[in-house]
Structures are given as structure tokens and as C-alpha cells.
Residue frames as qw, qx, qy, qz and C-alpha x, y, z in Angstrom:
[[0.266, -0.431, -0.190, 0.841, 25.55, -14.06, 9.25],
 [0.326, 0.826, 0.448, -0.108, 23.05, -11.50, 7.96],
 [0.533, 0.269, 0.249, 0.763, 24.31, -9.22, 5.17],
 [0.148, -0.664, -0.318, 0.661, 24.36, -5.59, 6.38],
 [0.031, 0.352, -0.413, -0.839, 24.89, -4.37, 2.76],
 [0.294, 0.351, 0.875, 0.158, 21.86, -6.21, 1.40],
 [0.110, -0.158, -0.318, -0.928, 19.78, -4.33, -0.98],
 [0.095, 0.404, 0.757, -0.504, 16.43, -3.39, 0.62],
 [0.186, -0.203, -0.441, -0.854, 13.11, -2.48, -1.04],
 [0.226, 0.355, 0.750, -0.510, 9.61, -1.94, 0.38],
 [0.185, -0.102, -0.560, -0.801, 6.62, -1.94, -1.93],
 [0.532, 0.125, 0.402, -0.734, 2.91, -1.46, -1.44],
 [0.059, 0.047, -0.915, -0.395, 1.16, -4.50, -2.85],
 [0.256, -0.567, -0.736, -0.267, -2.42, -4.00, -1.76],
 [0.268, -0.785, -0.075, -0.554, -4.45, -1.67, 0.45],
 [0.633, -0.702, 0.236, -0.226, -3.24, -3.31, 3.69],
 [0.942, -0.108, 0.179, 0.262, -0.09, -5.25, 2.61],
 [0.173, 0.878, -0.419, -0.154, 3.57, -4.49, 1.79],
 [0.941, 0.189, -0.106, 0.260, 6.42, -6.52, 0.22],
 [0.304, -0.873, 0.373, 0.081, 9.74, -6.17, 1.90],
 [0.891, 0.342, -0.183, 0.236, 12.88, -7.49, 0.04],
 [0.392, -0.792, 0.464, 0.063, 16.21, -7.84, 2.00],
 [0.179, -0.464, 0.809, 0.314, 18.75, -9.28, -0.35],
 [0.291, 0.061, -0.841, -0.453, 17.52, -12.48, -1.60],
 [0.063, -0.349, -0.883, 0.308, 14.78, -12.84, 0.96],
 [0.221, -0.300, -0.359, -0.855, 11.20, -11.57, 0.52],
 [0.031, -0.304, -0.791, 0.531, 8.51, -10.92, 3.16],
 [0.230, -0.537, -0.459, -0.669, 4.79, -9.84, 2.93],
 [0.269, -0.236, -0.662, 0.659, 3.54, -7.96, 5.90],
 [0.032, -0.833, -0.513, 0.203, 0.73, -5.73, 7.32],
 [0.408, 0.562, 0.138, 0.706, 1.14, -2.22, 5.71],
 [0.176, -0.751, 0.074, -0.632, 0.38, -0.36, 8.99],
 [0.232, 0.171, -0.785, 0.548, 1.70, -0.43, 12.43],
 [0.412, -0.553, -0.718, -0.100, -0.93, -1.71, 14.96],
 [0.291, -0.351, -0.411, 0.789, -0.08, 1.18, 17.42],
 [0.188, 0.663, 0.204, -0.696, -1.25, 4.34, 15.54],
 [0.699, 0.584, 0.413, 0.001, -1.38, 3.03, 12.00],
 [0.070, -0.758, 0.424, 0.490, 2.02, 4.43, 10.85],
 [0.826, 0.522, -0.072, -0.198, 2.57, 3.47, 7.14],
 [0.743, -0.426, 0.434, 0.278, 5.38, 0.89, 7.35],
 [0.732, 0.535, 0.217, 0.363, 6.23, 1.47, 3.59],
 [0.147, 0.872, -0.173, 0.433, 7.84, 4.64, 4.96],
 [0.748, -0.643, 0.166, 0.020, 9.52, 2.87, 7.86],
 [0.076, 0.738, -0.670, -0.022, 13.18, 1.87, 8.30],
 [0.991, 0.009, -0.128, -0.024, 14.31, -1.73, 7.44],
 [0.337, -0.700, 0.629, 0.020, 17.34, -3.05, 9.32],
 [0.753, 0.403, -0.473, -0.215, 18.78, -5.48, 6.82],
 [0.279, 0.392, -0.828, 0.287, 21.16, -7.02, 9.33],
 [0.256, -0.025, 0.778, -0.573, 18.43, -7.80, 11.98],
 [0.160, -0.279, -0.810, -0.491, 15.58, -8.32, 9.56],
 [0.059, -0.579, -0.623, 0.523, 13.38, -5.79, 11.23],
 [0.073, 0.575, 0.357, 0.732, 11.10, -2.96, 10.10],
 [0.207, -0.350, -0.501, 0.764, 10.51, 0.14, 12.27],
 [0.116, 0.830, 0.543, 0.052, 7.40, 2.38, 12.16],
 [0.369, 0.416, 0.018, 0.831, 8.17, 5.92, 11.04],
 [0.370, -0.754, -0.239, -0.486, 5.73, 7.38, 13.66],
 [0.598, -0.705, 0.264, -0.277, 6.79, 6.09, 17.17],
 [0.249, 0.605, -0.756, 0.025, 9.64, 3.64, 16.05],
 [0.854, -0.136, 0.438, -0.246, 7.89, 0.41, 17.12],
 [0.225, 0.527, -0.773, -0.271, 10.10, -2.37, 15.62],
 [0.909, 0.062, 0.225, -0.346, 8.98, -5.73, 14.30],
 [0.433, -0.279, 0.810, 0.281, 10.68, -8.93, 13.18],
 [0.549, 0.387, -0.418, -0.611, 10.19, -9.60, 9.47],
 [0.268, 0.162, -0.948, -0.061, 10.60, -13.30, 10.29],
 [0.157, -0.323, -0.893, 0.272, 8.00, -13.69, 12.99],
 [0.173, -0.671, -0.428, -0.579, 6.09, -10.39, 13.29],
 [0.547, -0.550, -0.474, 0.416, 6.91, -10.08, 16.88],
 [0.015, -0.952, 0.008, -0.307, 6.87, -6.52, 18.28],
 [0.770, 0.028, -0.338, 0.541, 10.41, -6.03, 19.57],
 [0.319, -0.193, -0.281, 0.884, 10.53, -2.44, 20.62],
 [0.122, -0.277, -0.280, -0.911, 8.31, 0.57, 20.97],
 [0.398, -0.100, 0.358, -0.839, 4.85, 1.42, 22.37],
 [0.824, 0.069, -0.177, -0.534, 3.05, -1.69, 21.00],
 [0.413, -0.294, 0.859, -0.065, 3.06, -5.34, 21.89],
 [0.807, 0.408, 0.313, -0.291, 0.76, -6.33, 19.10],
 [0.504, -0.212, 0.660, 0.515, 2.61, -8.29, 16.40],
 [0.441, 0.468, -0.324, -0.694, 2.39, -7.77, 12.69],
 [0.879, 0.239, 0.402, -0.091, 1.03, -10.46, 10.44],
 [0.191, 0.706, -0.577, -0.364, 4.03, -11.44, 8.18],
 [0.929, 0.057, 0.366, 0.011, 5.06, -14.29, 6.11],
 [0.185, -0.557, 0.614, 0.528, 8.18, -15.06, 4.05],
 [0.797, 0.519, -0.011, -0.310, 7.67, -15.73, 0.51],
 [0.542, -0.361, 0.717, 0.251, 9.66, -18.77, -0.53],
 [0.675, 0.567, -0.232, -0.411, 10.24, -19.18, -4.26],
 [0.912, -0.064, 0.383, 0.136, 11.12, -22.62, -5.55],
 [0.053, 0.722, -0.552, -0.413, 14.38, -22.71, -7.47],
 [0.918, 0.186, 0.351, -0.007, 14.44, -25.13, -10.31],
 [0.317, -0.504, 0.607, 0.526, 17.51, -26.08, -12.24],
 [0.671, 0.518, -0.205, -0.489, 17.27, -26.23, -15.88],
 [0.945, 0.005, 0.326, 0.034, 17.73, -29.65, -17.39],
 [0.350, -0.510, 0.537, 0.574, 21.16, -30.22, -19.02],
 [0.541, 0.566, -0.321, -0.532, 21.33, -30.10, -22.76],
 [0.950, -0.002, 0.312, -0.027, 21.10, -33.61, -24.28],
 [0.234, -0.544, 0.680, 0.432, 24.38, -34.78, -25.68],
 [0.808, 0.407, 0.289, -0.314, 23.76, -35.96, -29.14]]
């Protein structure tokens, strides 16, 4: 079940890309809405549903798939989840 209290942050990482963190998940996405180029870094992130909404006309997009879910556009965003490898430290040798 999604964490509705997950910490959320949105950061501009390039001219046309943003990084969205929701709890321990991280996504890279287009920085602008395909409808009227609303700046998604100023949009609303729904942590429970993993969606981002454009601040201009409220088009909503899935952070997992990029699918346009609501609003005046049907054009999806280009998104990808950033998966970080977790490595465990080797145990201390017993000596």
C-alpha cells in the first residue's frame, strides 16, 4: 500500500528533466507538460497514487508509466524509475 505520508521532493536536473522522489522511490521525468508546457517542478505530487499534476491546467500523469491520466492532454510524459542497487557490506572477519 502506498505511503500517503512519504516525503516528496521535485528537483530540476537539466533543461528538460526533473527528478521526483516519493519516499524511497525516485523517478526522472520530462520537466514540462506536453499540453501547454507547464513547469512540472511547480506541480503537485500525489504520493499515494504516484502521480504528478501540472500547475497550469491540472493534467495528471503517472510517475510509474508516464500515462496521461486526467486533464486536457492525452500525450504521455517520458518517465523512468531510477533503481539503485543496494549492496550489503561484507561481515567483519572473525579473527
